[in-house]
C-alpha positions as CSV (number, residue, x, y, z in Angstrom):
1,X,0.0,0.0,0.0
2,X,1.3,3.5,-0.8
3,X,1.7,6.0,2.0
4,X,-0.5,9.1,2.1
5,X,2.6,11.2,1.5
6,X,3.3,9.2,-1.7
7,X,-0.3,9.7,-2.8
8,X,0.0,13.5,-2.2
9,X,3.1,13.6,-4.3
10,X,1.5,11.6,-7.1
11,X,-1.5,14.0,-7.1
12,X,0.9,17.0,-7.3
13,X,2.6,15.4,-10.3
14,X,-0.8,15.0,-11.9
15,X,-1.7,18.7,-11.8
16,X,-2.8,19.8,-15.3
17,X,-3.4,16.2,-16.5
18,X,-1.5,13.0,-16.1
19,X,0.4,10.7,-18.5
20,X,-1.0,7.2,-18.9
21,X,0.7,4.5,-16.8
22,X,2.7,3.1,-19.8
23,X,3.9,6.6,-20.9
24,X,7.4,7.9,-19.9
25,X,7.3,10.3,-16.9
26,X,6.8,13.9,-17.8
27,X,8.8,16.8,-16.4
28,X,6.8,18.4,-13.5
29,X,5.4,21.8,-14.3
30,X,7.6,24.8,-13.3
31,X,4.7,26.7,-11.8
32,X,1.2,26.6,-10.3
33,X,-1.5,28.8,-8.7
34,X,-0.9,31.8,-11.0
35,X,-3.0,35.0,-10.5
36,X,-2.4,38.1,-12.7
37,X,-3.7,41.6,-12.0
38,X,-3.6,44.1,-14.9
39,X,-3.9,47.7,-13.9
40,X,-4.7,49.8,-17.0
41,X,-2.6,53.0,-17.1
42,X,-3.2,56.3,-18.8
43,X,-5.5,56.1,-21.9
44,X,-3.4,56.3,-25.1
45,X,-0.2,55.1,-23.4
46,X,-0.7,51.4,-24.3
47,X,0.7,50.7,-20.9
48,X,-0.6,48.5,-18.1
49,X,0.9,47.5,-14.7
50,X,1.1,43.7,-14.2
51,X,1.1,42.2,-10.7
52,X,1.8,38.5,-11.0
53,X,1.4,36.1,-8.1
54,X,3.0,32.8,-9.0
55,X,4.3,29.7,-7.3
56,X,7.5,27.7,-8.3
57,X,6.7,24.0,-7.7
58,X,9.5,22.0,-9.4
59,X,11.4,20.3,-6.5
60,X,14.9,21.5,-5.9
61,X,15.0,24.4,-8.4
62,X,16.7,27.6,-7.3
63,X,15.4,29.9,-10.1
64,X,12.1,30.8,-11.6
65,X,11.6,32.0,-15.2
66,X,8.9,34.4,-16.3
67,X,8.6,34.8,-20.1
68,X,8.2,38.3,-21.6
69,X,5.4,38.2,-24.1
70,X,6.5,38.8,-27.7
71,X,5.3,42.3,-28.8
72,X,5.4,43.7,-25.3
73,X,8.1,46.0,-23.8
74,X,8.7,45.4,-20.1
75,X,9.9,48.0,-17.6
76,X,9.8,48.9,-13.9
77,X,10.3,45.3,-12.8
78,X,10.5,44.1,-9.2
79,X,10.2,40.7,-7.5
80,X,9.3,39.8,-3.9
81,X,9.4,36.6,-1.9
82,X,5.9,36.3,-0.6
83,X,6.7,34.3,2.4
84,X,9.2,36.8,3.9
85,X,8.2,40.0,2.0
86,X,11.8,40.6,1.0
87,X,13.0,41.5,-2.5
88,X,14.6,38.9,-4.7
89,X,17.4,39.2,-7.3
90,X,16.4,39.0,-10.9
91,X,17.7,39.6,-14.4
92,X,16.3,39.6,-18.0
93,X,17.9,36.7,-19.9
94,X,17.6,35.2,-23.4
95,X,15.9,31.9,-24.1
96,X,19.2,30.3,-24.7
97,X,20.5,31.4,-21.3
98,X,17.3,30.2,-19.7
99,X,17.8,26.7,-21.2
100,X,21.2,26.4,-19.6
101,X,20.5,28.0,-16.2
102,X,17.4,26.2,-15.0
103,X,14.6,26.0,-17.6
104,X,15.5,23.3,-20.2
105,X,12.2,23.7,-22.0
106,X,12.6,27.4,-22.5
107,X,11.8,28.9,-25.9
108,X,15.1,30.0,-27.4
109,X,13.4,32.9,-29.3
110,X,11.9,34.4,-26.2
111,X,13.3,36.5,-23.3
112,X,12.7,35.7,-19.7
113,X,12.9,37.3,-16.2
114,X,15.1,35.0,-14.3
115,X,14.4,35.1,-10.5
116,X,16.8,33.8,-7.9
117,X,14.5,32.1,-5.3
118,X,15.1,32.6,-1.6
119,X,15.6,28.8,-1.2
120,X,15.3,25.7,-3.3
121,X,11.7,24.5,-3.7
122,X,11.1,21.8,-1.0
123,X,10.4,18.2,-2.0
124,X,7.1,16.4,-1.7
125,X,4.8,19.3,-2.8
126,X,6.8,22.2,-1.4
127,X,6.6,25.7,-2.9
128,X,8.4,29.0,-3.5
129,X,5.8,31.8,-3.8
130,X,6.9,35.0,-5.6
131,X,5.3,38.3,-6.7
132,X,6.5,39.7,-10.0
133,X,5.6,43.4,-10.8
134,X,6.3,45.0,-14.1
135,X,4.9,47.5,-16.6
136,X,4.1,46.3,-20.2
137,X,3.7,48.6,-23.2
138,X,1.6,46.9,-25.8
139,X,-0.5,49.1,-28.0
140,X,-2.1,46.1,-29.8
141,X,-3.6,44.8,-26.5
142,X,-4.5,48.2,-24.9
143,X,-5.7,51.0,-27.1
144,X,-8.2,53.9,-27.5
145,X,-11.1,53.5,-29.9
146,X,-13.0,56.8,-30.2
147,X,-13.8,57.8,-26.6
148,X,-13.6,54.2,-25.4
149,X,-10.7,52.1,-24.0
150,X,-10.2,48.6,-25.3
151,X,-8.3,45.8,-23.6
152,X,-8.0,42.8,-26.0
153,X,-5.6,40.2,-24.9
154,X,-5.5,36.4,-24.8
155,X,-4.8,35.3,-21.2
156,X,-3.2,32.0,-20.6
157,X,-3.0,32.3,-16.8
158,X,-6.2,30.9,-15.4
159,X,-6.9,33.5,-12.7
160,X,-7.0,37.2,-13.8
161,X,-8.2,40.6,-12.9
162,X,-8.2,43.8,-15.1
163,X,-8.6,47.1,-13.3
164,X,-10.0,50.0,-15.3
165,X,-8.5,53.5,-14.9
166,X,-10.3,56.0,-12.7
167,X,-13.0,57.9,-14.6
168,X,-14.0,54.9,-16.7
169,X,-17.0,52.5,-16.6
170,X,-17.4,49.0,-18.0
171,X,-19.6,48.8,-21.1
172,X,-18.8,45.4,-22.5
173,X,-16.9,42.2,-21.5
174,X,-17.0,39.0,-23.6
175,X,-15.8,36.6,-20.8
176,X,-18.0,35.8,-17.8
177,X,-16.5,37.8,-15.0
178,X,-17.0,39.2,-11.5
179,X,-17.2,43.0,-11.3
180,X,-16.3,44.9,-8.2
181,X,-15.7,48.5,-7.3
182,X,-12.4,48.9,-5.3
183,X,-11.9,51.2,-2.4
184,X,-10.4,53.9,-4.6
185,X,-13.4,53.8,-6.9
186,X,-11.8,51.9,-9.8
187,X,-13.7,48.9,-11.3
188,X,-12.1,45.5,-11.2
189,X,-13.1,42.8,-13.8
190,X,-12.1,39.4,-12.5
191,X,-12.4,35.8,-13.6
192,X,-11.2,32.2,-13.1
193,X,-10.9,30.4,-16.4
194,X,-11.7,26.7,-15.9
195,X,-11.3,25.8,-19.6
196,X,-8.2,24.1,-21.0
197,X,-7.5,27.0,-23.3
198,X,-6.6,30.6,-22.8
199,X,-9.3,33.2,-22.2
200,X,-9.8,35.5,-25.3
201,X,-10.6,38.5,-23.2
202,X,-11.9,41.7,-24.8
203,X,-13.4,44.4,-22.7
204,X,-14.4,48.0,-23.4
205,X,-14.6,51.0,-21.1
206,X,-16.2,54.4,-21.6
207,X,-15.7,57.7,-19.7
208,X,-17.9,57.9,-16.7
209,X,-17.8,59.2,-13.1
210,X,-19.0,56.8,-10.4
211,X,-20.0,57.8,-6.9
212,X,-17.3,57.3,-4.3
213,X,-19.8,56.2,-1.6
214,X,-19.1,52.8,-0.1
215,X,-20.9,49.9,-1.9
216,X,-23.9,48.3,-0.1
217,X,-22.6,44.8,-0.9
218,X,-19.2,45.2,0.7
219,X,-18.2,41.9,2.3
220,X,-21.0,39.9,0.6
221,X,-18.6,38.2,-1.7
222,X,-14.8,37.8,-2.3
223,X,-12.8,37.8,-5.5
224,X,-13.1,34.2,-6.6
225,X,-10.0,34.3,-8.8
226,X,-7.8,35.3,-5.9
227,X,-8.9,32.7,-3.4
228,X,-6.1,30.5,-2.1
229,X,-7.9,27.5,-0.7
230,X,-7.9,24.1,-2.4
231,X,-8.4,20.5,-1.3
232,X,-7.6,17.0,-2.6
233,X,-9.4,13.9,-1.3
234,X,-7.9,10.4,-1.6
235,X,-10.8,7.9,-1.3
236,X,-10.1,4.7,0.6
237,X,-12.3,1.6,-0.2
238,X,-15.9,2.8,0.1
239,X,-16.9,0.2,2.7
240,X,-14.5,2.1,5.1
241,X,-16.4,5.4,4.5
242,X,-12.9,7.0,4.9
243,X,-10.8,9.3,2.8
244,X,-7.4,11.0,3.3
245,X,-7.3,14.7,2.3
246,X,-5.0,17.6,2.2
247,X,-6.1,21.2,2.3
248,X,-3.8,24.1,1.2
249,X,-4.3,27.6,2.4
250,X,-2.4,30.9,2.4
251,X,-2.5,33.2,5.4
252,X,-1.5,36.8,4.9
253,X,-2.8,38.8,7.8
254,X,-0.2,40.3,10.2
255,X,-0.5,38.9,13.7
256,X,-2.2,35.7,12.8
257,X,-0.6,32.6,14.4
258,X,-3.0,29.7,13.9
259,X,-5.4,28.0,11.5
260,X,-8.6,26.5,12.8
261,X,-10.0,23.6,10.8
262,X,-13.7,22.9,11.8
263,X,-14.6,19.3,11.3
264,X,-17.9,19.0,9.4
265,X,-20.8,17.6,11.4
266,X,-21.2,13.9,10.6
267,X,-17.4,13.5,9.9
268,X,-14.7,12.1,12.2
269,X,-11.2,13.5,11.7
270,X,-8.0,11.5,12.6
271,X,-4.3,11.6,11.9
272,X,-4.0,15.4,11.6
273,X,-0.7,16.9,10.4
274,X,0.5,20.0,8.7
275,X,3.4,21.4,6.8
276,X,4.7,24.9,6.0
277,X,5.0,24.5,2.2
278,X,7.3,27.5,1.9
279,X,10.0,25.7,4.0
280,X,8.9,22.0,4.2
281,X,8.8,22.2,8.0
282,X,6.2,20.2,10.0
283,X,3.6,22.1,12.0
284,X,2.1,20.5,15.1
285,X,-1.7,19.7,15.2
286,X,-3.9,20.1,18.2
287,X,-7.1,18.1,18.1
288,X,-10.0,19.5,20.3
289,X,-13.5,18.4,20.9
290,X,-16.5,19.7,23.0
291,X,-15.4,21.5,26.2
292,X,-11.8,21.3,25.2
293,X,-12.6,24.0,22.5
294,X,-14.0,26.4,25.1
295,X,-11.3,25.8,27.6
296,X,-8.6,26.6,24.9
297,X,-10.4,29.9,24.2
298,X,-11.0,28.9,20.5
299,X,-13.6,31.0,18.8
300,X,-14.6,30.9,15.1
301,X,-17.8,31.8,13.3
302,X,-17.7,28.4,11.6
303,X,-17.9,26.6,15.0
304,X,-21.0,28.3,16.1
305,X,-22.3,27.2,19.5
306,X,-19.9,24.6,21.0
307,X,-21.6,21.3,21.7
308,X,-20.1,17.9,22.9
309,X,-20.0,17.0,19.1
310,X,-18.1,20.1,18.1
311,X,-14.6,19.2,16.8
312,X,-11.7,21.3,15.5
313,X,-8.1,20.8,14.6
314,X,-5.8,23.7,15.4
315,X,-2.5,24.4,13.7
316,X,-0.2,26.9,15.4
317,X,2.7,28.8,13.8
318,X,4.8,31.9,14.5
319,X,2.8,35.1,14.3
320,X,3.1,36.7,10.9
321,X,4.8,40.1,10.6
322,X,3.6,42.8,8.2
323,X,4.4,41.8,4.6
324,X,4.9,38.1,5.4
325,X,2.6,35.2,4.6
326,X,2.6,31.4,5.0
327,X,1.3,28.6,2.8
328,X,-0.1,25.7,4.8
329,X,-0.9,22.2,3.9
330,X,-3.2,20.4,6.4
331,X,-3.6,16.7,6.1
332,X,-6.2,14.5,7.8
333,X,-8.2,11.3,7.5
334,X,-12.0,11.7,7.6
335,X,-14.7,9.1,8.1
336,X,-18.1,10.1,6.9
337,X,-20.7,7.3,6.4
338,X,-23.4,9.7,5.4
339,X,-21.5,11.2,2.5
340,X,-19.2,8.4,1.3
341,X,-20.6,4.8,1.1
342,X,-21.1,1.7,-0.9
343,X,-24.5,1.0,-2.3
344,X,-24.6,-2.5,-3.9
345,X,-21.5,-2.5,-6.1
346,X,-21.5,1.2,-6.5
347,X,-19.3,3.8,-4.7
348,X,-21.4,6.9,-3.8
349,X,-19.8,10.2,-2.9
350,X,-22.2,13.1,-2.0
351,X,-20.6,16.1,-0.5
352,X,-20.6,19.9,-1.0
353,X,-17.5,21.8,-1.9
354,X,-17.2,25.5,-1.1
355,X,-13.8,26.2,-2.6
356,X,-13.0,27.1,-6.2
357,X,-10.6,24.1,-6.6
358,X,-11.5,20.7,-5.4
359,X,-10.2,17.3,-6.5
360,X,-11.1,13.7,-5.6
361,X,-8.9,10.7,-6.4
362,X,-10.8,7.4,-6.7
363,X,-9.7,4.2,-5.1
364,X,-7.4,2.0,-7.2
365,X,-9.4,0.2,-9.9
366,X,-12.6,2.3,-9.6
367,X,-14.0,4.2,-12.6
368,X,-16.4,7.1,-12.8
369,X,-20.0,6.2,-13.8
370,X,-22.0,9.3,-12.9
371,X,-21.3,12.9,-11.9
372,X,-23.9,15.6,-11.3
373,X,-21.4,18.5,-11.6
374,X,-19.2,19.0,-14.7
375,X,-15.8,17.5,-13.9
376,X,-12.4,17.2,-15.5
377,X,-11.2,13.6,-15.5
378,X,-7.5,12.6,-15.6
379,X,-5.3,9.7,-14.5
380,X,-2.6,10.0,-11.8
381,X,0.9,8.6,-12.1
382,X,-0.1,5.5,-10.2
383,X,-3.2,4.8,-12.4
384,X,-6.0,6.1,-10.2
385,X,-8.7,8.3,-11.6
386,X,-8.7,12.0,-10.5
387,X,-11.8,14.2,-10.7
388,X,-11.3,18.0,-10.6
389,X,-14.4,20.0,-9.6
390,X,-13.4,23.6,-10.5
391,X,-16.0,26.3,-9.7
392,X,-15.5,30.0,-10.8
393,X,-18.7,31.1,-9.1
394,X,-18.9,32.2,-5.4
395,X,-21.2,29.3,-4.5
396,X,-21.0,25.6,-3.5
397,X,-20.5,22.6,-5.7
398,X,-22.9,19.7,-5.1
399,X,-20.5,16.9,-5.8
400,X,-22.6,13.8,-6.2
401,X,-20.9,11.1,-8.2
402,X,-20.7,7.3,-8.4
403,X,-18.0,4.9,-9.5
404,X,-17.8,1.1,-10.1
405,X,-14.9,-1.2,-9.8
406,X,-13.4,-2.6,-13.0
407,X,-13.1,-6.4,-13.1
408,X,-9.5,-7.5,-13.1
């Protein structure tokens, strides 16, 4: 039997699709969890500020390479290590140089920003999170058409936001997006692209002055594209009603020193553990139930009124300083007879997912037969079927699916 840690690594290697068991191993992707914010600058300048939040995930690498799009002129670059808030060294290099200094698959005809990471990427799912800021000038992507502004650009990164200049209002957008007015009055158009291709975004803005009064829906919804929580479930045989899982989360608030995981009613959590993905270090877990929660002074809106059945797992870490953040991976085993069971010869999983990114790995030898929610299906390195439930909307996924075991 493979260990949970091995399963986690196999799932990480399967991100973005998996090779079939008989195919040769593929090189692990260089990056994950990309989010790009485009701030449109003065009309007619063709310039926009890019704020790019990206994670290096290839184990052991000490450099990250960000391609400079052909046709764009980059300036005013800076790079920050998100875990520490400290600046990182970087340089613009040719594709040929990138090939020999850390990115063998680099395009020889492109230029790259080569970033020296604060530390090698830890093994077994570790990360190095960085923030790249730069200004692009690209008159073909951002231009004036009469009185209107047009931003017309194919976006390959899956999570994006475009912020209009002050004094402009959105009049058209071809890609389904969230729209929010920011504190300074500017409008943000944001989306999470769950398709396998790039988003052919085209939006148009017209001159218009908006009231600076606070919005009445403040706090009612967050920016879905920027959320940092995701979870992967590894189903054990259905007659056990059990599944291993890991839950990744980024904490950014200064002064925060713990994460509270509230165990869902009807589930039983065992074997809790956690890691700091930025460093690979283990984080101790404290399992509390009923009165133990009250005695420890633990309060959280998700807990509600503490009862003898209330259950939480607390992960403590050093308080964050201003500008710092931490990426956590919490691992547990859950038993949930009400939501994961065997009916006849059919595996039934019926559970809601509130996060944008959720994945379930079926037991070895089981194949999907029904799924109520649209799902991306792939095969992991060890031959198991992985289901990705990606939801760009700020609501829950009703993940009802079944599977049957394939005869040997």
